[in-house]
C-alpha positions as protocol buffer text, in pm:
chain_id: "A"
residue {
  index: 1
  type: MET
  ca { x: 4890 y: 6792 z: -2490 }
}
residue {
  index: 2
  type: LEU
  ca { x: 4612 y: 7022 z: -2401 }
}
residue {
  index: 3
  type: GLY
  ca { x: 4361 y: 6800 z: -2597 }
}
residue {
  index: 4
  type: VAL
  ca { x: 4465 y: 6489 z: -2399 }
}
residue {
  index: 5
  type: GLU
  ca { x: 4398 y: 6683 z: -2058 }
}
residue {
  index: 6
  type: ASN
  ca { x: 4061 y: 6791 z: -2195 }
}
residue {
  index: 7
  type: LYS
  ca { x: 3975 y: 6433 z: -2294 }
}
residue {
  index: 8
  type: SER
  ca { x: 4092 y: 6302 z: -1951 }
}
residue {
  index: 9
  type: MET
  ca { x: 3890 y: 6561 z: -1769 }
}
residue {
  index: 10
  type: ALA
  ca { x: 3576 y: 6491 z: -1980 }
}
residue {
  index: 11
  type: LEU
  ca { x: 3617 y: 6116 z: -1907 }
}
residue {
  index: 12
  type: ARG
  ca { x: 3633 y: 6193 z: -1527 }
}
residue {
  index: 13
  type: HIS
  ca { x: 3333 y: 6408 z: -1553 }
}
residue {
  index: 14
  type: ALA
  ca { x: 3137 y: 6148 z: -1738 }
}
residue {
  index: 15
  type: VAL
  ca { x: 3235 y: 5873 z: -1484 }
}
residue {
  index: 16
  type: LEU
  ca { x: 3119 y: 6100 z: -1192 }
}
residue {
  index: 17
  type: LEU
  ca { x: 2799 y: 6159 z: -1384 }
}
residue {
  index: 18
  type: VAL
  ca { x: 2735 y: 5787 z: -1418 }
}
residue {
  index: 19
  type: ILE
  ca { x: 2809 y: 5748 z: -1039 }
}
residue {
  index: 20
  type: LEU
  ca { x: 2565 y: 6020 z: -951 }
}
residue {
  index: 21
  type: LEU
  ca { x: 2302 y: 5892 z: -1173 }
}
residue {
  index: 22
  type: LEU
  ca { x: 2325 y: 5537 z: -1008 }
}
residue {
  index: 23
  type: GLY
  ca { x: 2306 y: 5691 z: -673 }
}
residue {
  index: 24
  type: ALA
  ca { x: 1989 y: 5876 z: -763 }
}
residue {
  index: 25
  type: PHE
  ca { x: 1799 y: 5569 z: -824 }
}
residue {
  index: 26
  type: PRO
  ca { x: 1714 y: 5384 z: -478 }
}
residue {
  index: 27
  type: GLY
  ca { x: 1622 y: 5015 z: -461 }
}
residue {
  index: 28
  type: VAL
  ca { x: 1905 y: 4823 z: -611 }
}
residue {
  index: 29
  type: ASP
  ca { x: 1878 y: 4573 z: -337 }
}
residue {
  index: 30
  type: GLY
  ca { x: 1677 y: 4314 z: -539 }
}
residue {
  index: 31
  type: SER
  ca { x: 1793 y: 4164 z: -869 }
}
residue {
  index: 32
  type: SER
  ca { x: 1673 y: 3878 z: -1095 }
}
residue {
  index: 33
  type: HIS
  ca { x: 2032 y: 3745 z: -1041 }
}
residue {
  index: 34
  type: GLY
  ca { x: 1979 y: 3727 z: -661 }
}
residue {
  index: 35
  type: MET
  ca { x: 2059 y: 3943 z: -338 }
}
residue {
  index: 36
  type: GLU
  ca { x: 2260 y: 3891 z: -28 }
}
residue {
  index: 37
  type: GLY
  ca { x: 2286 y: 4042 z: 308 }
}
residue {
  index: 38
  type: LEU
  ca { x: 1901 y: 4120 z: 319 }
}
residue {
  index: 39
  type: SER
  ca { x: 1767 y: 3804 z: 473 }
}
residue {
  index: 40
  type: ALA
  ca { x: 1681 y: 3979 z: 814 }
}
residue {
  index: 41
  type: GLU
  ca { x: 1586 y: 4310 z: 679 }
}
residue {
  index: 42
  type: GLY
  ca { x: 1407 y: 4246 z: 338 }
}
residue {
  index: 43
  type: CYS
  ca { x: 1426 y: 4427 z: 17 }
}
residue {
  index: 44
  type: SER
  ca { x: 1283 y: 4781 z: 51 }
}
residue {
  index: 45
  type: CYS
  ca { x: 1316 y: 4830 z: -327 }
}
residue {
  index: 46
  type: HIS
  ca { x: 985 y: 4631 z: -372 }
}
residue {
  index: 47
  type: GLY
  ca { x: 802 y: 4850 z: -123 }
}
residue {
  index: 48
  type: ASP
  ca { x: 881 y: 5031 z: 198 }
}
residue {
  index: 49
  type: SER
  ca { x: 775 y: 4764 z: 441 }
}
residue {
  index: 50
  type: ASN
  ca { x: 677 y: 4410 z: 406 }
}
residue {
  index: 51
  type: ASP
  ca { x: 342 y: 4336 z: 313 }
}
residue {
  index: 52
  type: GLU
  ca { x: 93 y: 4100 z: 532 }
}
residue {
  index: 53
  type: GLY
  ca { x: -55 y: 3948 z: 214 }
}
residue {
  index: 54
  type: ALA
  ca { x: 293 y: 3801 z: 105 }
}
residue {
  index: 55
  type: ARG
  ca { x: 450 y: 3500 z: 290 }
}
residue {
  index: 56
  type: VAL
  ca { x: 771 y: 3319 z: 276 }
}
residue {
  index: 57
  type: SER
  ca { x: 855 y: 3012 z: 443 }
}
residue {
  index: 58
  type: VAL
  ca { x: 1116 y: 2719 z: 473 }
}
residue {
  index: 59
  type: ALA
  ca { x: 1015 y: 2361 z: 485 }
}
residue {
  index: 60
  type: GLY
  ca { x: 1251 y: 2081 z: 605 }
}
residue {
  index: 61
  type: LEU
  ca { x: 1406 y: 2233 z: 889 }
}
residue {
  index: 62
  type: PRO
  ca { x: 1442 y: 1994 z: 1206 }
}
residue {
  index: 63
  type: GLU
  ca { x: 1334 y: 2097 z: 1545 }
}
residue {
  index: 64
  type: ALA
  ca { x: 1678 y: 1989 z: 1658 }
}
residue {
  index: 65
  type: TYR
  ca { x: 1956 y: 1929 z: 1417 }
}
residue {
  index: 66
  type: THR
  ca { x: 2198 y: 1642 z: 1412 }
}
residue {
  index: 67
  type: PRO
  ca { x: 2552 y: 1785 z: 1388 }
}
residue {
  index: 68
  type: GLY
  ca { x: 2697 y: 1726 z: 1041 }
}
residue {
  index: 69
  type: LEU
  ca { x: 2378 y: 1594 z: 879 }
}
residue {
  index: 70
  type: THR
  ca { x: 2258 y: 1756 z: 555 }
}
residue {
  index: 71
  type: TYR
  ca { x: 1893 y: 1866 z: 524 }
}
residue {
  index: 72
  type: ASP
  ca { x: 1707 y: 1921 z: 222 }
}
residue {
  index: 73
  type: LEU
  ca { x: 1507 y: 2271 z: 238 }
}
residue {
  index: 74
  type: ILE
  ca { x: 1224 y: 2440 z: 34 }
}
residue {
  index: 75
  type: VAL
  ca { x: 1172 y: 2786 z: 30 }
}
residue {
  index: 76
  type: THR
  ca { x: 819 y: 2889 z: -83 }
}
residue {
  index: 77
  type: LEU
  ca { x: 653 y: 3226 z: -172 }
}
residue {
  index: 78
  type: GLU
  ca { x: 287 y: 3270 z: -131 }
}
residue {
  index: 79
  type: GLY
  ca { x: 40 y: 3554 z: -169 }
}
residue {
  index: 80
  type: GLY
  ca { x: 117 y: 3890 z: -315 }
}
residue {
  index: 81
  type: PRO
  ca { x: 53 y: 3973 z: -684 }
}
residue {
  index: 82
  type: THR
  ca { x: -57 y: 3689 z: -930 }
}
residue {
  index: 83
  type: ALA
  ca { x: 240 y: 3505 z: -1093 }
}
residue {
  index: 84
  type: SER
  ca { x: 317 y: 3622 z: -1433 }
}
residue {
  index: 85
  type: ALA
  ca { x: 331 y: 3364 z: -1714 }
}
residue {
  index: 86
  type: ASN
  ca { x: 598 y: 3568 z: -1902 }
}
residue {
  index: 87
  type: GLY
  ca { x: 792 y: 3755 z: -1635 }
}
residue {
  index: 88
  type: HIS
  ca { x: 956 y: 3720 z: -1330 }
}
residue {
  index: 89
  type: GLN
  ca { x: 785 y: 3587 z: -1039 }
}
residue {
  index: 90
  type: GLY
  ca { x: 1003 y: 3626 z: -721 }
}
residue {
  index: 91
  type: GLY
  ca { x: 1318 y: 3576 z: -551 }
}
residue {
  index: 92
  type: PHE
  ca { x: 1476 y: 3520 z: -197 }
}
residue {
  index: 93
  type: ASN
  ca { x: 1771 y: 3544 z: 25 }
}
residue {
  index: 94
  type: LEU
  ca { x: 1841 y: 3298 z: 304 }
}
residue {
  index: 95
  type: ALA
  ca { x: 2121 y: 3299 z: 555 }
}
residue {
  index: 96
  type: ALA
  ca { x: 2220 y: 3059 z: 845 }
}
residue {
  index: 97
  type: SER
  ca { x: 2418 y: 3167 z: 1144 }
}
residue {
  index: 98
  type: ALA
  ca { x: 2596 y: 2829 z: 1126 }
}
residue {
  index: 99
  type: GLY
  ca { x: 2644 y: 2531 z: 915 }
}
residue {
  index: 100
  type: THR
  ca { x: 2684 y: 2538 z: 547 }
}
residue {
  index: 101
  type: LEU
  ca { x: 2420 y: 2622 z: 281 }
}
residue {
  index: 102
  type: GLY
  ca { x: 2421 y: 2449 z: -72 }
}
residue {
  index: 103
  type: SER
  ca { x: 2243 y: 2470 z: -410 }
}
residue {
  index: 104
  type: LYS
  ca { x: 2076 y: 2185 z: -574 }
}
residue {
  index: 105
  type: ASP
  ca { x: 2023 y: 2314 z: -915 }
}
residue {
  index: 106
  type: GLY
  ca { x: 2082 y: 2606 z: -1148 }
}
residue {
  index: 107
  type: THR
  ca { x: 1791 y: 2822 z: -994 }
}
residue {
  index: 108
  type: THR
  ca { x: 1990 y: 2916 z: -695 }
}
residue {
  index: 109
  type: ARG
  ca { x: 2351 y: 3006 z: -606 }
}
residue {
  index: 110
  type: ILE
  ca { x: 2559 y: 3051 z: -299 }
}
residue {
  index: 111
  type: THR
  ca { x: 2690 y: 3415 z: -242 }
}
residue {
  index: 112
  type: ASP
  ca { x: 3054 y: 3518 z: -129 }
}
residue {
  index: 113
  type: ASP
  ca { x: 2928 y: 3534 z: 220 }
}
residue {
  index: 114
  type: GLY
  ca { x: 2786 y: 3187 z: 215 }
}
residue {
  index: 115
  type: GLU
  ca { x: 2417 y: 3281 z: 197 }
}
residue {
  index: 116
  type: VAL
  ca { x: 2195 y: 3140 z: -78 }
}
residue {
  index: 117
  type: THR
  ca { x: 1972 y: 3325 z: -320 }
}
residue {
  index: 118
  type: HIS
  ca { x: 1792 y: 3280 z: -642 }
}
residue {
  index: 119
  type: ASP
  ca { x: 1986 y: 3296 z: -979 }
}
residue {
  index: 120
  type: HIS
  ca { x: 1842 y: 3450 z: -1292 }
}
residue {
  index: 121
  type: PRO
  ca { x: 1674 y: 3118 z: -1389 }
}
residue {
  index: 122
  type: GLY
  ca { x: 1520 y: 3092 z: -1068 }
}
residue {
  index: 123
  type: ALA
  ca { x: 1336 y: 3433 z: -1081 }
}
residue {
  index: 124
  type: ASN
  ca { x: 1057 y: 3277 z: -1294 }
}
residue {
  index: 125
  type: GLN
  ca { x: 915 y: 3063 z: -1002 }
}
residue {
  index: 126
  type: ARG
  ca { x: 821 y: 3091 z: -633 }
}
residue {
  index: 127
  type: THR
  ca { x: 971 y: 2752 z: -485 }
}
residue {
  index: 128
  type: TRP
  ca { x: 1324 y: 2672 z: -468 }
}
residue {
  index: 129
  type: MET
  ca { x: 1521 y: 2373 z: -324 }
}
residue {
  index: 130
  type: LEU
  ca { x: 1854 y: 2382 z: -141 }
}
residue {
  index: 131
  type: THR
  ca { x: 2058 y: 2225 z: 129 }
}
residue {
  index: 132
  type: TRP
  ca { x: 2176 y: 2303 z: 479 }
}
residue {
  index: 133
  type: THR
  ca { x: 2447 y: 2102 z: 647 }
}
residue {
  index: 134
  type: ALA
  ca { x: 2425 y: 2130 z: 1012 }
}
residue {
  index: 135
  type: PRO
  ca { x: 2745 y: 2250 z: 1201 }
}
residue {
  index: 136
  type: GLU
  ca { x: 2952 y: 2046 z: 1426 }
}
residue {
  index: 137
  type: ALA
  ca { x: 2856 y: 1960 z: 1784 }
}
residue {
  index: 138
  type: THR
  ca { x: 2858 y: 2209 z: 2060 }
}
residue {
  index: 139
  type: THR
  ca { x: 2766 y: 2484 z: 1819 }
}
residue {
  index: 140
  type: GLY
  ca { x: 2426 y: 2555 z: 1998 }
}
residue {
  index: 141
  type: PRO
  ca { x: 2112 y: 2693 z: 1841 }
}
residue {
  index: 142
  type: VAL
  ca { x: 2118 y: 2810 z: 1471 }
}
residue {
  index: 143
  type: ASN
  ca { x: 1923 y: 3102 z: 1338 }
}
residue {
  index: 144
  type: ILE
  ca { x: 1790 y: 3084 z: 993 }
}
residue {
  index: 145
  type: THR
  ca { x: 1650 y: 3416 z: 836 }
}
residue {
  index: 146
  type: VAL
  ca { x: 1489 y: 3449 z: 500 }
}
residue {
  index: 147
  type: ALA
  ca { x: 1355 y: 3737 z: 285 }
}
residue {
  index: 148
  type: GLY
  ca { x: 1121 y: 3679 z: -17 }
}
residue {
  index: 149
  type: ASN
  ca { x: 1015 y: 3904 z: -302 }
}
residue {
  index: 150
  type: VAL
  ca { x: 683 y: 3826 z: -470 }
}
residue {
  index: 151
  type: VAL
  ca { x: 692 y: 4028 z: -805 }
}
residue {
  index: 152
  type: ASP
  ca { x: 433 y: 4105 z: -1059 }
}
residue {
  index: 153
  type: GLY
  ca { x: 657 y: 4039 z: -1376 }
}
residue {
  index: 154
  type: ASP
  ca { x: 686 y: 4384 z: -1503 }
}
residue {
  index: 155
  type: HIS
  ca { x: 1059 y: 4408 z: -1431 }
}
residue {
  index: 156
  type: GLN
  ca { x: 1032 y: 4718 z: -1216 }
}
residue {
  index: 157
  type: PRO
  ca { x: 1059 y: 4743 z: -843 }
}
residue {
  index: 158
  type: THR
  ca { x: 710 y: 4893 z: -821 }
}
residue {
  index: 159
  type: GLU
  ca { x: 432 y: 4911 z: -562 }
}
residue {
  index: 160
  type: GLY
  ca { x: 273 y: 4610 z: -740 }
}
residue {
  index: 161
  type: ASP
  ca { x: 542 y: 4394 z: -563 }
}
residue {
  index: 162
  type: ASP
  ca { x: 537 y: 4254 z: -221 }
}
residue {
  index: 163
  type: TRP
  ca { x: 792 y: 4104 z: 14 }
}
residue {
  index: 164
  type: ALA
  ca { x: 805 y: 3899 z: 339 }
}
residue {
  index: 165
  type: LEU
  ca { x: 1037 y: 3795 z: 614 }
}
residue {
  index: 166
  type: ALA
  ca { x: 1056 y: 3472 z: 831 }
}
residue {
  index: 167
  type: ALA
  ca { x: 1305 y: 3360 z: 1107 }
}
residue {
  index: 168
  type: TYR
  ca { x: 1382 y: 3014 z: 1250 }
}
residue {
  index: 169
  type: SER
  ca { x: 1558 y: 2888 z: 1530 }
}
residue {
  index: 170
  type: VAL
  ca { x: 1698 y: 2546 z: 1541 }
}
residue {
  index: 171
  type: GLY
  ca { x: 1836 y: 2385 z: 1843 }
}
residue {
  index: 172
  type: GLU
  ca { x: 2102 y: 2140 z: 1861 }
}
residue {
  index: 173
  type: GLY
  ca { x: 2027 y: 1770 z: 1889 }
}
residue {
  index: 174
  type: GLU
  ca { x: 2234 y: 1470 z: 1979 }
}
residue {
  index: 175
  type: THR
  ca { x: 2529 y: 1361 z: 1765 }
}
residue {
  index: 176
  type: ASP
  ca { x: 2448 y: 1052 z: 1550 }
}
residue {
  index: 177
  type: PRO
  ca { x: 2761 y: 930 z: 1377 }
}
residue {
  index: 178
  type: VAL
  ca { x: 2582 y: 637 z: 1212 }
}
residue {
  index: 179
  type: ALA
  ca { x: 2313 y: 878 z: 1037 }
}
residue {
  index: 180
  type: VAL
  ca { x: 2603 y: 1114 z: 923 }
}
residue {
  index: 181
  type: ALA
  ca { x: 2797 y: 809 z: 789 }
}
residue {
  index: 182
  type: SER
  ca { x: 2487 y: 666 z: 612 }
}
residue {
  index: 183
  type: GLN
  ca { x: 2415 y: 987 z: 439 }
}
residue {
  index: 184
  type: ALA
  ca { x: 2768 y: 1016 z: 327 }
}
residue {
  index: 185
  type: ALA
  ca { x: 2762 y: 670 z: 189 }
}
residue {
  index: 186
  type: GLN
  ca { x: 2440 y: 729 z: -14 }
}
residue {
  index: 187
  type: GLY
  ca { x: 2635 y: 1024 z: -171 }
}
residue {
  index: 188
  type: LEU
  ca { x: 2925 y: 794 z: -266 }
}
residue {
  index: 189
  type: LEU
  ca { x: 2707 y: 512 z: -416 }
}
residue {
  index: 190
  type: PRO
  ca { x: 2658 y: 657 z: -758 }
}
residue {
  index: 191
  type: ILE
  ca { x: 3037 y: 712 z: -781 }
}
residue {
  index: 192
  type: LEU
  ca { x: 3098 y: 359 z: -664 }
}
residue {
  index: 193
  type: LEU
  ca { x: 2851 y: 226 z: -925 }
}
residue {
  index: 194
  type: LEU
  ca { x: 3008 y: 425 z: -1208 }
}
residue {
  index: 195
  type: GLY
  ca { x: 3354 y: 296 z: -1121 }
}
residue {
  index: 196
  type: ALA
  ca { x: 3220 y: -54 z: -1120 }
}
residue {
  index: 197
  type: VAL
  ca { x: 3083 y: -26 z: -1464 }
}
residue {
  index: 198
  type: ALA
  ca { x: 3391 y: 146 z: -1589 }
}
residue {
  index: 199
  type: PHE
  ca { x: 3604 y: -123 z: -1435 }
}
residue {
  index: 200
  type: TRP
  ca { x: 3379 y: -401 z: -1609 }
}
residue {
  index: 201
  type: PHE
  ca { x: 3417 y: -235 z: -1951 }
}
residue {
  index: 202
  type: TRP
  ca { x: 3794 y: -202 z: -1898 }
}
residue {
  index: 203
  type: ARG
  ca { x: 3828 y: -569 z: -1794 }
}
residue {
  index: 204
  type: SER
  ca { x: 3609 y: -671 z: -2092 }
}
residue {
  index: 205
  type: SER
  ca { x: 3818 y: -475 z: -2349 }
}
residue {
  index: 206
  type: ARG
  ca { x: 4143 y: -670 z: -2217 }
}
residue {
  index: 207
  type: ARG
  ca { x: 3994 y: -1009 z: -2283 }
}
């Protein structure tokens, strides 16, 4: 019985030691699998402050959004250390105060809080594509914040890395049901074509 108690105490001590060791290492904000909650403040694990030599930008945002319309966005990192041919190149975290963010491929992912960030395959590049569906009418202006890490590929959060911030405010435009319906129809077109082909094969097999 005493041996069991000793083993249990040793296990508790081991767990406590691991927790203390993890807490002793700062800068766990960024990761090759992405980050969240840092779009407005940045990732200090890649330096104490953002560097003027690095820039992050979001292309595709309208001056005024159409409620319900989906926009294709491109996040781009520039400046900072030279991109590594064999290591990670960068990452980002983007958040919108309203609307819905979406991924376009496996290089990005949506976090539990609805933000968008790079995923592990996307850490080897400095440009990412995503979508933003504007909120419903009467929402008002939407704030978009983005943080970007430009890294040197040594897989360490060292001073050789840079990071940058950017913020945008997108006003609300007029409601355009025709544009929203047209966009939805474009998304359904491939499904309808696939259904038509499947129906043709089904009819042909019954002749």
